[in-house]
N, C-alpha and C positions, 0 to 999 in steps of 0.2 A: 258444694265447695267451689269457690271461684277460681279462675285461672291464677290469680295472684296468690291465693292461699296454697294452691298446688305447687307453684314455683317456690314459695317460701318453704314448704315442707321438704321439697327435694333439696333445696339449698341447705336446710338444717341437717338433713340426713347425710349429705356428703361432707359437711363441715365436721359433724360428729365422727364420721368414719375416719377422716383424716386425723382427728385428735386421738382416736383409739389406736391408729397405726403408730403415731408418735409415742403413745404411752407404752405400747408393747416393745418398741425398739429401745426405749429408755428403762425398761425393767430388767435388771441383770438376771434375776431368777428365771424369768421366762426365756430370755435369750440363751441362758445356759442350758435349760431344759430342751430347747429347740436344737441346740448344737449336739447335745447328747443323743437326742432322737435320730438326727441325721447320721451321726457316727455309728450308732448301733445298727441302723438299717444297712448301711454300707458294709459294716463289719460282718453282719450275718451273711450278706451276699458274697463277700470275699472268702469267708471261712467255710461256708457250707458247700455242699456239692451241687446246689442248684445252678449257679452261674457257670459251672463247668459242663453242665448238661444241656443248658439252653434256657430260653426265656420262661417257658411254662414250668419247668422244674424250679426255677427261681421263684416264680409266683407261689408255688406250693410251699417252698421253704419260708417265704415271708408272711404268708397268711396268718399264722398264729402270733407272730411278733406284732404285726400291724393291728390285729384284733386287741392285743393287750396294751400297746403303746399309744395308739392313736386316741383312744378315750382318755388316757392319762394326760396327753398333751392338750386335747381340746378342753377338758375340764380345768386344767391349770390356767389356760388362757381366759376362760370365760366365767368361772364360778363366782368371782367376786367383782365382775365388771360393774354391774349396776349397784351392788352393795357398797362398793368403795365410793362411788359418786354420792350415794345417800349419806354415808358416814362423814364424808369430808365437807358436805354442804354444797358441793358443786351441782348436784341435782336440783336443789332449790334455786340456785342461780340460773340454771338453764330454763327452769320453769318461768322465771320472771321475764324471759324473752319470748314467752308464748310458744315454746317448742312443743309440738304435739307428741303424745306417747308413741304412736307408730313411727314418727320420724326419729325419735330418740332411740328406741329399741332397734329399728332398722339400721341406724347409723352405727350403733355399737356392734351389731351382728355383722354388718358389712366390713367394718374395719378389722375386727378380730378374725373374721372369716377369711379375709384376704391374707392376713399374716399366717393363718393356719394352712391355707392352700399353698402358699409359698414354701413353707417348711415341709409339708407332707409330699407335695408333688416334686419339689426339688430334690428331696432326699431319695425318693423312689427312682427318679431319673438317674441320679448318680449311681444307685445300686444297679439299675439296668445297664448302665455303661460298662459294668464289669463283665458282662457276658461275652462280648467280642474279644475282650482282653484275656479272659481265663479259659474260654472254651477251646478244646482241642480241635484240630482240623476235621476229625470225624466225630460227630456227636455221640456221646456215650449213652444218652437217653434214647434208646431205640424204640420205645413204645410209641413215639410220636414221629410223624414224618416232618420233613423240612417245612412244608407249607403250613402245617398246624402250629409248629413252634416258631413263631415269628415275633418281631418287636411289637406287632399290633396287639398280640395277646397281653404283653406286659403293659402296653399303653392303656388298654381297657382296664386292667387291674389297677393302674395308678389313678385313673379317673374315678373308678368305683371307691378307691380308698379316700379320695377327696370328698365324694358324696357322703361317705360314712363319717368322715371327720366333721363335716358341716352339720350332719344330723345330731351328733353328740354335742357339738358346740351350741346348737339351738337349745337342747335340753339343759345344758349347763347354764346358759344365759337365763332360762326360765327359773332355775334354782337361785341364781343371783338376784333376780327381781323379786322372787317370793320370800327369800330369807330376810329376816330383820336383824340378825346378829351374825357376827363372824363365826361363832360356834355353831349356829344353826346351818350356815352355809357349808361349813366343813363336813358336818354330819350328813347333810343331804348329798353332798358331792361324793363322799365315801360310799354311802349307800347306793348311789347311782352307779358308781364304778363296779361294785360287787354285783349288783343286779344285772348289769349289761354283760360283764365278762363271764360270770358263772351262773347267774340266777336262772335265766331262761333255758339254757342248756340242761341244767340240773332238773328243772321242772319237766322238760321233755323226756329225759331219761326216766324220771320217777313215774311219769304218766304211762310210758311204755311198759315199765316193770310191773306196774299195778294192773295193767290191762284197761285202764280208764282212757287211754289215748291210743287210737289206731295209727298204724304206720303212715297212712295217707294224710293224717292230720299234722304230721311232724313239720313239713315245710311251712304250713300256716302258723304253727306255734313259733318256729324259728323266726319267721318274718315279723313277729310281734316285738322283737328286740333289734336294735340297730346292729349289734354284733352278728346275730343270726341272719339278718337280712343281708348284711355285707357278705357273709360266707356263702349264702345261697347265690347271690349275684356273681361272685367270683367263679363258683363252680359251673353256673349256668351260662354266663356270658363271656368271661375271660378264658377259662379253661375249657368250657363247653363239654362238660362230662355228661350232661343230660341227667338221666336218672330221676330221682325224687325231688330235685331242686325246683323251685317255682320262682323264676326271675320276676314275673309280673307282680306276684304277691309281695316279694321282697322289695321291689322298687316302690310299690304302694306303701309298704311299711316305713321305709326311710322318709318318703315325702310326707307321710302322715305325722311322723315324729317331728319333722321340721315345722309343719303348719300348726300343730297343736301346741308345741313348745313356744313358738313365737307369739301365738295368741295369748298364752298364759303370761308370758313376759310383758306383753302390752297391757294386759289387764291389771297386773300386780306391780308394775314399775312405780306407780304412785296412784293414790286415790284421786278420782276426779273432784274438781272444785265444786262445792255445792252452790 
């Protein structure tokens, strides 16, 4: 590939990313869901006991909500991104300008990913801001010392939540590229959410109950799903509980989901010209 081709692909990628950002901002349903996500996260922080106890208790309060809500938000943003372009004919128009598949998929992922990062990270920062407001002078969460319960722990959690969101977004984008009808995209997206939120955890519990899965294998099984990998990273990196968590395997799991999903999206976005 020549330098001119590379520059053209990069220019196409950023142009498509800018288009995707404009599309997200102009889609009322997506904007409304983003607002609901932000309000829910802040409400959980304000209503729960976490913010009154410190940053780490707030992390523990928010983990189950983030595990459930972030996949919903990421899938809503991405599950029809490529499919909508295909159905409207815009994808055919882009192809006439010789836009490469990697540039197109990368641009869609970058644009929608930036919107997702803004919503998730911004909402969590707003939730973290409730700690100094609601916390009493003497922390009530006595199991942690002041050094351990710092804003750094919550910042780590927020960054991990962003990585988690980007992993799910990549998978949702692959669904959008592979699906050929809206009904198929919805079915795949719903199946994806169920598998991520409850599927892998249920499989781990069933494996333990049946004796087919040893306790040492649980971290590796959890790392096979974005939700399980995110939870392991929170416990091992943000909260630093140690124990049976495997942050390295969990991080590899998230990165693997992104790489494989984007590869699938590139391959299925459109068939190569014969």
